[in-house]
C-alpha angles and dihedrals in degrees: 000000000000095000092043092055093044099047108029130074099231116188114181112217103170139332109316094357127101144152120234143165122210111210119255114232101174151007117206117202119237110253118252090008092183090062103031098063098138099075129256118301098202142334140195121196146186100048128134099191095158092050097229095128095250119117119240138211121199118198144165129209126243137222116227109150100029088244117163096252092043093056091063111089112227133179128196143190112210118192132184111250115212087202101054097023090227136107104255132190105251098167136015141165134202114211091213090063087069101028109022097191096053117115128172141230128205131304107016118182135227136195136180114218145123103252097178095036094231093135093258116112119227137205108227108199121186105198115202102225140202111216116223141169092272094047112025094163108029128188105267101179120050124185124196113186121206108266097186133280112017095335135103130185129009122315113229105234093217105040098026088225122138116246130188123267091220139008134188132197092199090216137044093216124097124239096015112160103227119160117173112204103165128033136185130181112217140139094240096167093046094231096131094259121099118235127213109231116195134181110211125202095208136079097239090078128343105178117045127181115170142154141194130217096219145345101230115221092221098039092238094154094245093131124097122219118203128194097214098181143357134160087259087075090067125092087227133005120209100189139076137224111329124233104177143019129198130178114216124177090342095309124109121223120197117195131213136147094265105042144353105236119211119203121185137159123237095197093270110038142016112259122209130199136154141210138185118297129245109283092235093052132249131352114238107221087304106112111119126193125207143138090251100182098032097244094128094256121105127228134192121234109196141168128212123245114184148296095080136087096308096262117123110203133171103223138200109214120195130179111249113174108301095341142054124261107220123206117182106220099179137358105210104169091107127108094263092061129015094357093192095335132116136241113242136172128001149196137184141215141126097271096168097043095235094127091251119109116244115215115205122200128187127210147211130216091000128158169314093259085043099220105184100171128040126192124205124187135179111232101194134269126073106003094213094055107095090207087070091064131077127213121200137168107244098190140349134216096237089110142130093256098043111026110178094351128124108199123172104277097189100121102094140152134168117214144139105267102166146030095279124095096239122093118239128226110233117189148147143167128276088206122069127221116233092339095311124109116229117244124253109265124212122202121193133180095193124090092210123103099321117216104334112262096353107082127336112206114248118259108235139128130232111201131207116277113248132240096027118201090038141184118220104327136034136173121241110201126196137165128215121200090204141007111290145158107264136193122190118189139168125217134189125227092272092059096255118145105238097173141009108198092188134346127214089336118164110237131181126244116274140062120321128190116200122192116220118199114203097176091120094052134082123249114275148085120319134179127217118206126199116196119189108184103308097339125091140196126187137199135187127228136174125222108208113183 
């Protein structure tokens, strides 16, 4: 927890509940910003598939306003360039180059995997289509296999454009409204072949489990796609449109506002059952599966979106016989957190290297305060005791690129993007602001190299306040290795700013000693935060009158 304590502003509110801000170390512009004005549909980060030592980000655009450029599905590989120090587009594909009539709807999904286990990684892209007179049954799943170097797919010898190795319509019927919004890759029937499991938010098909025999290198069409299961196979279906899918202990759970549908495989057939939904409604591509306490049994950590009773819980879900045991970890619908907003999107990883998994959730319509990103971490002890969990705010939308906006911050990944041991949080919005897509934001706890070439955290030291405890004054020392713009603030235990000693003030290199006078404050614990550009340090002090 050393880096967490050194780099985060941690303000304890009550048992198991805290506020925090993880420092920003970079903002990556959206590629072709003049065309991709509908937000980002999905991204995956931290890979080095081509083995050149440079980290990669794969992303797809989104359609929000049905504008002409937004309707065209595009996919990109961004790679860090040691020469320019930027993340540059090194490969891209336009779905209309292969299927001219294809147009997209909102919230497509993307995964990186090796479906046919031939040692070549693939980009599996589930495009959310509009059907139309020119394309009544569009390709809904597109697979681009790594072709070597920066490239994926098959290069058209005439146009030079990159085309998919394999595509799948999912259904043989025309004009079926199928809109995948959450996708997992898992061998659910244990036959040695991974299945693609998709939750679809449309009535044409809501539960999709499919597989493919091969991803042919030359795209010769020799592969066979099979729809192994959907809710259309049932005599009756008691659910609605699905918004999320999670695979826990070999069982798939599909979430909607009416039921949670469980799909398993008994060795011969798929088996379907259902149970009551989350009280706060659906989960929006936010359900995360992990063996949280290391006992060999997986759990689901999930946040509620909308359509339910108005509550917005973060839940621990555990299998208990044929149902799910539900432990509410935090209710965050109140004004200090979501304040009428929704939880949306999620990712997981041990970002503070304390051997406990951090679960990150995004949000929509939240605030004020506009808390885009929430972090939840198990602290040890009984897993189903909410007091053994911590809630923090990882980042807020009060920023230079999104002042006062909410966005839909559901596009999230956690990956190692730099030379430091900590994982970084990489996220953005699937909704634009005034026709402009938000950049990709990178959060990093480590004070190492930052994201290469984007923003290296400042080297500076925040010393311990002295005396501490104090009454009524104390000295806050810090040292800058170079001239910088500095903000020094003091907060109480409820996260309220009780003093700003200076804000964005340019200060010279060297050691500075700042006197803080707490004579107007009550006795208690306070936190002092030093921000130098986008990097923070924090200290704790006690006023004892």
